[in-house]
Backbone atoms as SQL, in Angstrom:
CREATE TABLE atoms (id INTEGER PRIMARY KEY, chain TEXT, resi INTEGER, resn TEXT, atom TEXT, x REAL, y REAL, z REAL);
INSERT INTO atoms VALUES
  (1, 'A', 1, 'ASP', 'N', 13.580, -160.547, -32.035),
  (2, 'A', 1, 'ASP', 'CA', 13.186, -159.332, -32.692),
  (3, 'A', 1, 'ASP', 'C', 13.473, -158.103, -31.826),
  (4, 'A', 2, 'GLN', 'N', 13.127, -158.218, -30.579),
  (5, 'A', 2, 'GLN', 'CA', 13.321, -157.105, -29.644),
  (6, 'A', 2, 'GLN', 'C', 14.809, -156.758, -29.559),
  (7, 'A', 3, 'LEU', 'N', 15.695, -157.736, -29.593),
  (8, 'A', 3, 'LEU', 'CA', 17.132, -157.480, -29.505),
  (9, 'A', 3, 'LEU', 'C', 17.624, -156.729, -30.748),
  (10, 'A', 4, 'HIS', 'N', 17.110, -157.075, -31.918),
  (11, 'A', 4, 'HIS', 'CA', 17.520, -156.383, -33.144),
  (12, 'A', 4, 'HIS', 'C', 17.064, -154.920, -33.130),
  (13, 'A', 5, 'VAL', 'N', 15.889, -154.658, -32.603),
  (14, 'A', 5, 'VAL', 'CA', 15.366, -153.288, -32.518),
  (15, 'A', 5, 'VAL', 'C', 16.218, -152.479, -31.537),
  (16, 'A', 6, 'ASP', 'N', 16.530, -153.077, -30.379),
  (17, 'A', 6, 'ASP', 'CA', 17.367, -152.391, -29.391),
  (18, 'A', 6, 'ASP', 'C', 18.766, -152.139, -29.957),
  (19, 'A', 7, 'ASN', 'N', 19.302, -153.133, -30.671),
  (20, 'A', 7, 'ASN', 'CA', 20.641, -153.012, -31.242),
  (21, 'A', 7, 'ASN', 'C', 20.680, -151.892, -32.285),
  (22, 'A', 8, 'SER', 'N', 19.721, -151.823, -33.169),
  (23, 'A', 8, 'SER', 'CA', 19.689, -150.767, -34.186),
  (24, 'A', 8, 'SER', 'C', 19.471, -149.395, -33.550),
  (25, 'A', 9, 'SER', 'N', 18.670, -149.340, -32.504),
  (26, 'A', 9, 'SER', 'CA', 18.443, -148.082, -31.786),
  (27, 'A', 9, 'SER', 'C', 19.739, -147.602, -31.141),
  (28, 'A', 10, 'LEU', 'N', 20.474, -148.520, -30.549),
  (29, 'A', 10, 'LEU', 'CA', 21.748, -148.158, -29.925),
  (30, 'A', 10, 'LEU', 'C', 22.778, -147.734, -30.979),
  (31, 'A', 11, 'LEU', 'N', 22.808, -148.388, -32.119),
  (32, 'A', 11, 'LEU', 'CA', 23.731, -148.006, -33.190),
  (33, 'A', 11, 'LEU', 'C', 23.424, -146.593, -33.704),
  (34, 'A', 12, 'GLU', 'N', 22.157, -146.259, -33.819),
  (35, 'A', 12, 'GLU', 'CA', 21.770, -144.902, -34.230),
  (36, 'A', 12, 'GLU', 'C', 22.210, -143.879, -33.185),
  (37, 'A', 13, 'SER', 'N', 22.051, -144.227, -31.918),
  (38, 'A', 13, 'SER', 'CA', 22.469, -143.320, -30.838),
  (39, 'A', 13, 'SER', 'C', 23.977, -143.114, -30.870),
  (40, 'A', 14, 'VAL', 'N', 24.744, -144.185, -31.096),
  (41, 'A', 14, 'VAL', 'CA', 26.205, -144.087, -31.164),
  (42, 'A', 14, 'VAL', 'C', 26.604, -143.193, -32.335),
  (43, 'A', 15, 'ALA', 'N', 25.989, -143.368, -33.485),
  (44, 'A', 15, 'ALA', 'CA', 26.300, -142.544, -34.658),
  (45, 'A', 15, 'ALA', 'C', 25.986, -141.077, -34.378),
  (46, 'A', 16, 'LEU', 'N', 24.884, -140.810, -33.711),
  (47, 'A', 16, 'LEU', 'CA', 24.500, -139.443, -33.356),
  (48, 'A', 16, 'LEU', 'C', 25.511, -138.827, -32.392),
  (49, 'A', 17, 'PHE', 'N', 25.922, -139.599, -31.381),
  (50, 'A', 17, 'PHE', 'CA', 26.897, -139.105, -30.408),
  (51, 'A', 17, 'PHE', 'C', 28.261, -138.873, -31.050),
  (52, 'A', 18, 'GLU', 'N', 28.667, -139.735, -31.986),
  (53, 'A', 18, 'GLU', 'CA', 29.946, -139.544, -32.666),
  (54, 'A', 18, 'GLU', 'C', 29.918, -138.279, -33.526),
  (55, 'A', 19, 'GLY', 'N', 28.801, -137.999, -34.163),
  (56, 'A', 19, 'GLY', 'CA', 28.658, -136.763, -34.938),
  (57, 'A', 19, 'GLY', 'C', 28.748, -135.538, -34.044),
  (58, 'A', 20, 'ASP', 'N', 28.084, -135.601, -32.894),
  (59, 'A', 20, 'ASP', 'CA', 28.152, -134.499, -31.927),
  (60, 'A', 20, 'ASP', 'C', 29.569, -134.328, -31.395),
  (61, 'A', 21, 'LEU', 'N', 30.260, -135.456, -31.158),
  (62, 'A', 21, 'LEU', 'CA', 31.636, -135.401, -30.662),
  (63, 'A', 21, 'LEU', 'C', 32.538, -134.710, -31.682),
  (64, 'A', 22, 'GLY', 'N', 32.358, -134.994, -32.955),
  (65, 'A', 22, 'GLY', 'CA', 33.146, -134.347, -34.006),
  (66, 'A', 22, 'GLY', 'C', 32.911, -132.848, -34.037),
  (67, 'A', 23, 'LYS', 'N', 31.654, -132.433, -33.914),
  (68, 'A', 23, 'LYS', 'CA', 31.330, -131.001, -33.901),
  (69, 'A', 23, 'LYS', 'C', 31.947, -130.308, -32.689),
  (70, 'A', 24, 'VAL', 'N', 31.843, -130.958, -31.531),
  (71, 'A', 24, 'VAL', 'CA', 32.395, -130.378, -30.300),
  (72, 'A', 24, 'VAL', 'C', 33.915, -130.289, -30.395),
  (73, 'A', 25, 'ALA', 'N', 34.557, -131.304, -30.961),
  (74, 'A', 25, 'ALA', 'CA', 36.017, -131.284, -31.106),
  (75, 'A', 25, 'ALA', 'C', 36.451, -130.151, -32.036),
  (76, 'A', 26, 'ASP', 'N', 35.726, -129.946, -33.137),
  (77, 'A', 26, 'ASP', 'CA', 36.046, -128.841, -34.047),
  (78, 'A', 26, 'ASP', 'C', 35.881, -127.489, -33.360),
  (79, 'A', 27, 'ARG', 'N', 34.813, -127.335, -32.632),
  (80, 'A', 27, 'ARG', 'CA', 34.562, -126.074, -31.911),
  (81, 'A', 27, 'ARG', 'C', 35.643, -125.828, -30.860),
  (82, 'A', 28, 'HIS', 'N', 36.040, -126.887, -30.175),
  (83, 'A', 28, 'HIS', 'CA', 37.093, -126.777, -29.162),
  (84, 'A', 28, 'HIS', 'C', 38.411, -126.341, -29.811),
  (85, 'A', 29, 'ALA', 'N', 38.729, -126.924, -30.963),
  (86, 'A', 29, 'ALA', 'CA', 39.958, -126.560, -31.669),
  (87, 'A', 29, 'ALA', 'C', 39.928, -125.091, -32.079),
  (88, 'A', 30, 'GLN', 'N', 38.767, -124.594, -32.497),
  (89, 'A', 30, 'GLN', 'CA', 38.651, -123.184, -32.868),
  (90, 'A', 30, 'GLN', 'C', 38.838, -122.275, -31.663),
  (91, 'A', 31, 'LEU', 'N', 38.312, -122.687, -30.530),
  (92, 'A', 31, 'LEU', 'CA', 38.392, -121.841, -29.338),
  (93, 'A', 31, 'LEU', 'C', 39.802, -121.781, -28.764),
  (94, 'A', 32, 'ILE', 'N', 40.526, -122.883, -28.773),
  (95, 'A', 32, 'ILE', 'CA', 41.858, -122.875, -28.154),
  (96, 'A', 32, 'ILE', 'C', 42.952, -122.514, -29.131),
  (97, 'A', 33, 'GLY', 'N', 42.653, -122.450, -30.394),
  (98, 'A', 33, 'GLY', 'CA', 43.672, -122.114, -31.377),
  (99, 'A', 33, 'GLY', 'C', 43.848, -123.235, -32.367),
  (100, 'A', 34, 'HIS', 'N', 44.994, -123.233, -32.998),
  (101, 'A', 34, 'HIS', 'CA', 45.261, -124.226, -34.029),
  (102, 'A', 34, 'HIS', 'C', 45.504, -125.594, -33.417),
  (103, 'A', 35, 'VAL', 'N', 45.023, -126.618, -34.088),
  (104, 'A', 35, 'VAL', 'CA', 45.289, -127.985, -33.665),
  (105, 'A', 35, 'VAL', 'C', 46.692, -128.374, -34.102),
  (106, 'A', 36, 'ASN', 'N', 47.118, -127.879, -35.257),
  (107, 'A', 36, 'ASN', 'CA', 48.448, -128.166, -35.770),
  (108, 'A', 36, 'ASN', 'C', 49.465, -127.345, -34.970),
  (109, 'A', 37, 'LYS', 'N', 50.383, -128.023, -34.294),
  (110, 'A', 37, 'LYS', 'CA', 51.348, -127.338, -33.417),
  (111, 'A', 37, 'LYS', 'C', 52.268, -126.401, -34.203),
  (112, 'A', 38, 'LYS', 'N', 52.670, -126.787, -35.418),
  (113, 'A', 38, 'LYS', 'CA', 53.554, -125.925, -36.206),
  (114, 'A', 38, 'LYS', 'C', 52.870, -124.613, -36.570),
  (115, 'A', 39, 'GLN', 'N', 51.577, -124.688, -36.901),
  (116, 'A', 39, 'GLN', 'CA', 50.836, -123.465, -37.207),
  (117, 'A', 39, 'GLN', 'C', 50.740, -122.584, -35.970),
  (118, 'A', 40, 'LYS', 'N', 50.525, -123.205, -34.825),
  (119, 'A', 40, 'LYS', 'CA', 50.405, -122.445, -33.583),
  (120, 'A', 40, 'LYS', 'C', 51.731, -121.769, -33.247),
  (121, 'A', 41, 'ILE', 'N', 52.846, -122.482, -33.457),
  (122, 'A', 41, 'ILE', 'CA', 54.162, -121.911, -33.174),
  (123, 'A', 41, 'ILE', 'C', 54.442, -120.747, -34.118),
  (124, 'A', 42, 'ARG', 'N', 54.159, -120.909, -35.400),
  (125, 'A', 42, 'ARG', 'CA', 54.376, -119.817, -36.361),
  (126, 'A', 42, 'ARG', 'C', 53.534, -118.598, -36.006),
  (127, 'A', 43, 'TYR', 'N', 52.305, -118.837, -35.621),
  (128, 'A', 43, 'TYR', 'CA', 51.412, -117.738, -35.251),
  (129, 'A', 43, 'TYR', 'C', 51.952, -117.006, -34.025),
  (130, 'A', 44, 'THR', 'N', 52.435, -117.772, -33.047),
  (131, 'A', 44, 'THR', 'CA', 52.983, -117.168, -31.832),
  (132, 'A', 44, 'THR', 'C', 54.236, -116.363, -32.150),
  (133, 'A', 45, 'VAL', 'N', 55.108, -116.893, -32.995),
  (134, 'A', 45, 'VAL', 'CA', 56.322, -116.170, -33.385),
  (135, 'A', 45, 'VAL', 'C', 55.950, -114.887, -34.120),
  (136, 'A', 46, 'LYS', 'N', 54.960, -114.966, -35.001),
  (137, 'A', 46, 'LYS', 'CA', 54.508, -113.779, -35.729),
  (138, 'A', 46, 'LYS', 'C', 53.975, -112.721, -34.769),
  (139, 'A', 47, 'LEU', 'N', 53.202, -113.157, -33.768),
  (140, 'A', 47, 'LEU', 'CA', 52.680, -112.207, -32.777),
  (141, 'A', 47, 'LEU', 'C', 53.812, -111.553, -31.989),
  (142, 'A', 48, 'LYS', 'N', 54.824, -112.332, -31.613),
  (143, 'A', 48, 'LYS', 'CA', 55.956, -111.779, -30.861),
  (144, 'A', 48, 'LYS', 'C', 56.725, -110.764, -31.698),
  (145, 'A', 49, 'GLU', 'N', 56.935, -111.073, -32.983),
  (146, 'A', 49, 'GLU', 'CA', 57.636, -110.129, -33.858),
  (147, 'A', 49, 'GLU', 'C', 56.836, -108.842, -34.026),
  (148, 'A', 50, 'GLU', 'N', 55.530, -108.978, -34.190),
  (149, 'A', 50, 'GLU', 'CA', 54.678, -107.797, -34.331),
  (150, 'A', 50, 'GLU', 'C', 54.699, -106.964, -33.052),
  (151, 'A', 51, 'CYS', 'N', 54.682, -107.631, -31.919),
  (152, 'A', 51, 'CYS', 'CA', 54.729, -106.932, -30.633),
  (153, 'A', 51, 'CYS', 'C', 56.054, -106.180, -30.478),
  (154, 'A', 52, 'ALA', 'N', 57.158, -106.823, -30.866),
  (155, 'A', 52, 'ALA', 'CA', 58.466, -106.172, -30.777),
  (156, 'A', 52, 'ALA', 'C', 58.525, -104.951, -31.692),
  (157, 'A', 53, 'GLN', 'N', 57.982, -105.068, -32.899),
  (158, 'A', 53, 'GLN', 'CA', 57.975, -103.939, -33.834),
  (159, 'A', 53, 'GLN', 'C', 57.124, -102.790, -33.294),
  (160, 'A', 54, 'LEU', 'N', 55.982, -103.117, -32.704),
  (161, 'A', 54, 'LEU', 'CA', 55.123, -102.077, -32.138),
  (162, 'A', 54, 'LEU', 'C', 55.802, -101.385, -30.955),
  (163, 'A', 55, 'ARG', 'N', 56.527, -102.155, -30.143),
  (164, 'A', 55, 'ARG', 'CA', 57.270, -101.538, -29.032),
  (165, 'A', 55, 'ARG', 'C', 58.341, -100.595, -29.551),
  (166, 'A', 56, 'LEU', 'N', 59.041, -101.007, -30.613),
  (167, 'A', 56, 'LEU', 'CA', 60.062, -100.155, -31.207),
  (168, 'A', 56, 'LEU', 'C', 59.442, -98.866, -31.744),
  (169, 'A', 57, 'ASP', 'N', 58.326, -98.985, -32.441),
  (170, 'A', 57, 'ASP', 'CA', 57.630, -97.799, -32.953),
  (171, 'A', 57, 'ASP', 'C', 57.171, -96.890, -31.816),
  (172, 'A', 58, 'LEU', 'N', 56.684, -97.499, -30.735),
  (173, 'A', 58, 'LEU', 'CA', 56.239, -96.718, -29.585),
  (174, 'A', 58, 'LEU', 'C', 57.404, -95.966, -28.953),
  (175, 'A', 59, 'ASN', 'N', 58.553, -96.620, -28.810),
  (176, 'A', 59, 'ASN', 'CA', 59.720, -95.953, -28.232),
  (177, 'A', 59, 'ASN', 'C', 60.190, -94.801, -29.112),
  (178, 'A', 60, 'LYS', 'N', 60.157, -94.996, -30.444),
  (179, 'A', 60, 'LYS', 'CA', 60.535, -93.905, -31.351),
  (180, 'A', 60, 'LYS', 'C', 59.577, -92.730, -31.204),
  (181, 'A', 61, 'ALA', 'N', 58.283, -93.027, -31.119),
  (182, 'A', 61, 'ALA', 'CA', 57.286, -91.962, -30.985),
  (183, 'A', 61, 'ALA', 'C', 57.453, -91.226, -29.658),
  (184, 'A', 62, 'ARG', 'N', 57.735, -91.967, -28.590),
  (185, 'A', 62, 'ARG', 'CA', 57.961, -91.318, -27.286),
  (186, 'A', 62, 'ARG', 'C', 59.181, -90.417, -27.327),
  (187, 'A', 63, 'HIS', 'N', 60.259, -90.880, -27.971),
  (188, 'A', 63, 'HIS', 'CA', 61.482, -90.088, -28.071),
  (189, 'A', 63, 'HIS', 'C', 61.217, -88.793, -28.845),
  (190, 'A', 64, 'LYS', 'N', 60.507, -88.916, -29.957),
  (191, 'A', 64, 'LYS', 'CA', 60.186, -87.726, -30.750),
  (192, 'A', 64, 'LYS', 'C', 59.291, -86.771, -29.967),
  (193, 'A', 65, 'LEU', 'N', 58.337, -87.315, -29.224),
  (194, 'A', 65, 'LEU', 'CA', 57.459, -86.488, -28.406),
  (195, 'A', 65, 'LEU', 'C', 58.261, -85.729, -27.356),
  (196, 'A', 66, 'MET', 'N', 59.213, -86.402, -26.723),
  (197, 'A', 66, 'MET', 'CA', 60.038, -85.731, -25.716),
  (198, 'A', 66, 'MET', 'C', 60.854, -84.613, -26.351),
  (199, 'A', 67, 'GLN', 'N', 61.387, -84.850, -27.559),
  (200, 'A', 67, 'GLN', 'CA', 62.139, -83.805, -28.250),
  (201, 'A', 67, 'GLN', 'C', 61.249, -82.606, -28.565),
  (202, 'A', 68, 'LEU', 'N', 60.055, -82.874, -29.062),
  (203, 'A', 68, 'LEU', 'CA', 59.144, -81.779, -29.406),
  (204, 'A', 68, 'LEU', 'C', 58.702, -81.004, -28.173),
  (205, 'A', 69, 'GLU', 'N', 58.434, -81.717, -27.079),
  (206, 'A', 69, 'GLU', 'CA', 58.039, -81.028, -25.849),
  (207, 'A', 69, 'GLU', 'C', 59.190, -80.183, -25.317),
  (208, 'A', 70, 'GLY', 'N', 60.410, -80.698, -25.392),
  (209, 'A', 70, 'GLY', 'CA', 61.573, -79.922, -24.953),
  (210, 'A', 70, 'GLY', 'C', 61.759, -78.681, -25.799),
  (211, 'A', 71, 'SER', 'N', 61.570, -78.815, -27.094),
  (212, 'A', 71, 'SER', 'CA', 61.686, -77.672, -27.996),
  (213, 'A', 71, 'SER', 'C', 60.613, -76.635, -27.688),
  (214, 'A', 72, 'ARG', 'N', 59.395, -77.118, -27.459),
  (215, 'A', 72, 'ARG', 'CA', 58.297, -76.203, -27.155),
  (216, 'A', 72, 'ARG', 'C', 58.545, -75.486, -25.828),
  (217, 'A', 73, 'ARG', 'N', 59.062, -76.213, -24.844),
  (218, 'A', 73, 'ARG', 'CA', 59.332, -75.586, -23.542),
  (219, 'A', 73, 'ARG', 'C', 60.393, -74.504, -23.667),
  (220, 'A', 74, 'SER', 'N', 61.462, -74.788, -24.416),
  (221, 'A', 74, 'SER', 'CA', 62.513, -73.780, -24.551),
  (222, 'A', 74, 'SER', 'C', 61.998, -72.572, -25.322),
  (223, 'A', 75, 'ASP', 'N', 61.166, -72.804, -26.351),
  (224, 'A', 75, 'ASP', 'CA', 60.584, -71.676, -27.089),
  (225, 'A', 75, 'ASP', 'C', 59.699, -70.830, -26.183),
  (226, 'A', 76, 'SER', 'N', 58.888, -71.490, -25.362),
  (227, 'A', 76, 'SER', 'CA', 58.002, -70.723, -24.488),
  (228, 'A', 76, 'SER', 'C', 58.796, -70.012, -23.395),
  (229, 'A', 77, 'LEU', 'N', 59.905, -70.606, -22.955),
  (230, 'A', 77, 'LEU', 'CA', 60.734, -69.956, -21.942),
  (231, 'A', 77, 'LEU', 'C', 61.405, -68.718, -22.524),
  (232, 'A', 78, 'TYR', 'N', 61.937, -68.841, -23.749),
  (233, 'A', 78, 'TYR', 'CA', 62.528, -67.672, -24.394),
  (234, 'A', 78, 'TYR', 'C', 61.482, -66.584, -24.595),
  (235, 'A', 79, 'GLY', 'N', 60.277, -66.975, -24.989),
  (236, 'A', 79, 'GLY', 'CA', 59.203, -65.999, -25.181),
  (237, 'A', 79, 'GLY', 'C', 58.819, -65.317, -23.883),
  (238, 'A', 80, 'ALA', 'N', 58.776, -66.090, -22.799),
  (239, 'A', 80, 'ALA', 'CA', 58.419, -65.516, -21.502),
  (240, 'A', 80, 'ALA', 'C', 59.485, -64.536, -21.037),
  (241, 'A', 81, 'LEU', 'N', 60.753, -64.900, -21.219),
  (242, 'A', 81, 'LEU', 'CA', 61.823, -63.986, -20.815),
  (243, 'A', 81, 'LEU', 'C', 61.825, -62.730, -21.684),
  (244, 'A', 82, 'ALA', 'N', 61.533, -62.887, -22.964),
  (245, 'A', 82, 'ALA', 'CA', 61.478, -61.721, -23.849),
  (246, 'A', 82, 'ALA', 'C', 60.327, -60.806, -23.458),
  (247, 'A', 83, 'SER', 'N', 59.212, -61.378, -23.029),
  (248, 'A', 83, 'SER', 'CA', 58.081, -60.544, -22.629),
  (249, 'A', 83, 'SER', 'C', 58.375, -59.790, -21.340),
  (250, 'A', 84, 'LEU', 'N', 59.334, -60.284, -20.567),
  (251, 'A', 84, 'LEU', 'CA', 59.728, -59.582, -19.347),
  (252, 'A', 84, 'LEU', 'C', 60.761, -58.496, -19.621),
  (253, 'A', 85, 'GLY', 'N', 61.169, -58.364, -20.875),
  (254, 'A', 85, 'GLY', 'CA', 62.078, -57.289, -21.234),
  (255, 'A', 85, 'GLY', 'C', 63.511, -57.729, -21.404),
  (256, 'A', 86, 'TYR', 'N', 63.796, -58.990, -21.262),
  (257, 'A', 86, 'TYR', 'CA', 65.157, -59.467, -21.465),
  (258, 'A', 86, 'TYR', 'C', 65.367, -59.744, -22.936),
  (259, 'A', 87, 'SER', 'N', 66.519, -59.298, -23.443),
  (260, 'A', 87, 'SER', 'CA', 66.821, -59.579, -24.847),
  (261, 'A', 87, 'SER', 'C', 67.681, -60.837, -24.908),
  (262, 'A', 88, 'PRO', 'N', 67.569, -61.600, -25.971),
  (263, 'A', 88, 'PRO', 'CA', 68.342, -62.837, -26.057),
  (264, 'A', 88, 'PRO', 'C', 69.834, -62.576, -26.165),
  (265, 'A', 89, 'ALA', 'N', 70.606, -63.524, -25.733),
  (266, 'A', 89, 'ALA', 'CA', 72.062, -63.418, -25.793),
  (267, 'A', 89, 'ALA', 'C', 72.502, -63.454, -27.251),
  (268, 'A', 90, 'PRO', 'N', 73.676, -62.918, -27.588),
  (269, 'A', 90, 'PRO', 'CA', 74.137, -62.903, -28.977),
  (270, 'A', 90, 'PRO', 'C', 74.200, -64.300, -29.603),
  (271, 'A', 91, 'ALA', 'N', 74.510, -65.309, -28.849),
  (272, 'A', 91, 'ALA', 'CA', 74.587, -66.660, -29.402),
  (273, 'A', 91, 'ALA', 'C', 73.210, -67.171, -29.809),
  (274, 'A', 92, 'VAL', 'N', 72.161, -66.640, -29.202),
  (275, 'A', 92, 'VAL', 'CA', 70.814, -67.105, -29.475),
  (276, 'A', 92, 'VAL', 'C', 70.192, -66.329, -30.629),
  (277, 'A', 93, 'GLN', 'N', 70.587, -65.060, -30.808),
  (278, 'A', 93, 'GLN', 'CA', 70.003, -64.238, -31.857),
  (279, 'A', 93, 'GLN', 'C', 70.439, -64.743, -33.221),
  (280, 'A', 94, 'SER', 'N', 69.581, -64.531, -34.210),
  (281, 'A', 94, 'SER', 'CA', 69.870, -65.043, -35.544),
  (282, 'A', 94, 'SER', 'C', 70.438, -63.972, -36.476),
  (283, 'A', 95, 'SER', 'N', 70.703, -62.754, -35.994),
  (284, 'A', 95, 'SER', 'CA', 71.217, -61.697, -36.861),
  (285, 'A', 95, 'SER', 'C', 72.693, -61.964, -37.158),
  (286, 'A', 96, 'PRO', 'N', 73.127, -61.767, -38.403),
  (287, 'A', 96, 'PRO', 'CA', 74.505, -62.079, -38.771),
  (288, 'A', 96, 'PRO', 'C', 75.510, -61.043, -38.290),
  (289, 'A', 97, 'GLN', 'N', 75.067, -59.832, -37.913),
  (290, 'A', 97, 'GLN', 'CA', 75.979, -58.790, -37.484),
  (291, 'A', 97, 'GLN', 'C', 76.417, -59.039, -36.048),
  (292, 'A', 98, 'PRO', 'N', 77.704, -58.867, -35.790),
  (293, 'A', 98, 'PRO', 'CA', 78.146, -59.016, -34.399),
  (294, 'A', 98, 'PRO', 'C', 77.638, -57.844, -33.573),
  (295, 'A', 99, 'LYS', 'N', 77.133, -58.142, -32.427),
  (296, 'A', 99, 'LYS', 'CA', 76.581, -57.111, -31.541),
  (297, 'A', 99, 'LYS', 'C', 77.615, -56.788, -30.471),
  (298, 'A', 100, 'GLN', 'N', 77.666, -55.517, -30.159),
  (299, 'A', 100, 'GLN', 'CA', 78.509, -55.124, -29.050),
  (300, 'A', 100, 'GLN', 'C', 77.681, -55.194, -27.793),
  (301, 'A', 101, 'ARG', 'N', 78.337, -55.556, -26.732),
  (302, 'A', 101, 'ARG', 'CA', 77.627, -55.717, -25.475),
  (303, 'A', 101, 'ARG', 'C', 77.263, -54.347, -24.908),
  (304, 'A', 102, 'SER', 'N', 75.993, -54.189, -24.654),
  (305, 'A', 102, 'SER', 'CA', 75.533, -52.931, -24.069),
  (306, 'A', 102, 'SER', 'C', 75.563, -53.057, -22.552),
  (307, 'A', 103, 'GLN', 'N', 75.343, -51.949, -21.912),
  (308, 'A', 103, 'GLN', 'CA', 75.342, -51.984, -20.459),
  (309, 'A', 103, 'GLN', 'C', 74.098, -52.672, -19.936),
  (310, 'A', 104, 'GLU', 'N', 72.984, -52.680, -20.730),
  (311, 'A', 104, 'GLU', 'CA', 71.763, -53.355, -20.302),
  (312, 'A', 104, 'GLU', 'C', 71.952, -54.869, -20.279),
  (313, 'A', 105, 'GLN', 'N', 72.787, -55.350, -21.186),
  (314, 'A', 105, 'GLN', 'CA', 72.933, -56.798, -21.316),
  (315, 'A', 105, 'GLN', 'C', 74.255, -57.210, -20.688),
  (316, 'A', 106, 'SER', 'N', 74.197, -57.591, -19.470),
  (317, 'A', 106, 'SER', 'CA', 75.401, -58.001, -18.758),
  (318, 'A', 106, 'SER', 'C', 75.728, -59.444, -19.115),
  (319, 'A', 107, 'PRO', 'N', 76.952, -59.897, -18.844),
  (320, 'A', 107, 'PRO', 'CA', 77.300, -61.281, -19.153),
  (321, 'A', 107, 'PRO', 'C', 76.455, -62.285, -18.378),
  (322, 'A', 108, 'ASN', 'N', 75.789, -61.839, -17.355),
  (323, 'A', 108, 'ASN', 'CA', 74.970, -62.748, -16.559),
  (324, 'A', 108, 'ASN', 'C', 73.483, -62.576, -16.855),
  (325, 'A', 109, 'SER', 'N', 73.141, -62.155, -18.071),
  (326, 'A', 109, 'SER', 'CA', 71.726, -61.999, -18.404),
  (327, 'A', 109, 'SER', 'C', 71.051, -63.370, -18.409),
  (328, 'A', 110, 'PRO', 'N', 69.742, -63.389, -18.206),
  (329, 'A', 110, 'PRO', 'CA', 69.031, -64.676, -18.153),
  (330, 'A', 110, 'PRO', 'C', 69.194, -65.510, -19.416),
  (331, 'A', 111, 'PHE', 'N', 69.288, -64.858, -20.580),
  (332, 'A', 111, 'PHE', 'CA', 69.421, -65.636, -21.809),
  (333, 'A', 111, 'PHE', 'C', 70.796, -66.280, -21.911),
  (334, 'A', 112, 'GLN', 'N', 71.821, -65.583, -21.464),
  (335, 'A', 112, 'GLN', 'CA', 73.147, -66.196, -21.480),
  (336, 'A', 112, 'GLN', 'C', 73.200, -67.347, -20.489),
  (337, 'A', 113, 'TRP', 'N', 72.605, -67.152, -19.347),
  (338, 'A', 113, 'TRP', 'CA', 72.561, -68.220, -18.346),
  (339, 'A', 113, 'TRP', 'C', 71.789, -69.413, -18.883),
  (340, 'A', 114, 'LEU', 'N', 70.673, -69.123, -19.541),
  (341, 'A', 114, 'LEU', 'CA', 69.858, -70.193, -20.119),
  (342, 'A', 114, 'LEU', 'C', 70.612, -70.890, -21.247),
  (343, 'A', 115, 'GLY', 'N', 71.331, -70.116, -22.058),
  (344, 'A', 115, 'GLY', 'CA', 72.122, -70.704, -23.138),
  (345, 'A', 115, 'GLY', 'C', 73.186, -71.645, -22.610),
  (346, 'A', 116, 'ARG', 'N', 73.838, -71.253, -21.520),
  (347, 'A', 116, 'ARG', 'CA', 74.835, -72.149, -20.915),
  (348, 'A', 116, 'ARG', 'C', 74.167, -73.369, -20.315),
  (349, 'A', 117, 'LEU', 'N', 72.969, -73.183, -19.772),
  (350, 'A', 117, 'LEU', 'CA', 72.253, -74.286, -19.136),
  (351, 'A', 117, 'LEU', 'C', 71.874, -75.359, -20.145),
  (352, 'A', 118, 'VAL', 'N', 71.381, -74.951, -21.294),
  (353, 'A', 118, 'VAL', 'CA', 70.961, -75.933, -22.298),
  (354, 'A', 118, 'VAL', 'C', 72.076, -76.265, -23.273),
  (355, 'A', 119, 'GLY', 'N', 73.238, -75.679, -23.122),
  (356, 'A', 119, 'GLY', 'CA', 74.385, -76.011, -23.949),
  (357, 'A', 119, 'GLY', 'C', 74.420, -75.306, -25.284),
  (358, 'A', 120, 'LEU', 'N', 73.875, -74.114, -25.379),
  (359, 'A', 120, 'LEU', 'CA', 73.906, -73.360, -26.642),
  (360, 'A', 120, 'LEU', 'C', 75.195, -72.610, -26.783);
């Protein structure tokens, strides 16, 4: 009788431990990722593609930012030179009439020099 009681007690313990093992295995699979290798590979490939797309978007945004900052710097430089009394070179002015060169505006004026510097 004692052996049957011990045997049934041990069988209950084994069943309990197997249930706990199943729960722990499921939790472990959730923590480390997919158990199915194909799903894990697809997920990794998807992450890499998303990362590449985000890098491309970031590079485009950086390029546009550099263009805008360059434009802003040139605008502020022209404004600063104008506030100092220098008039812009004929190539920079937007008036359609051809201007004759005055004695105040020599060929070496800061705006002409700046225009040559930035390729205008």
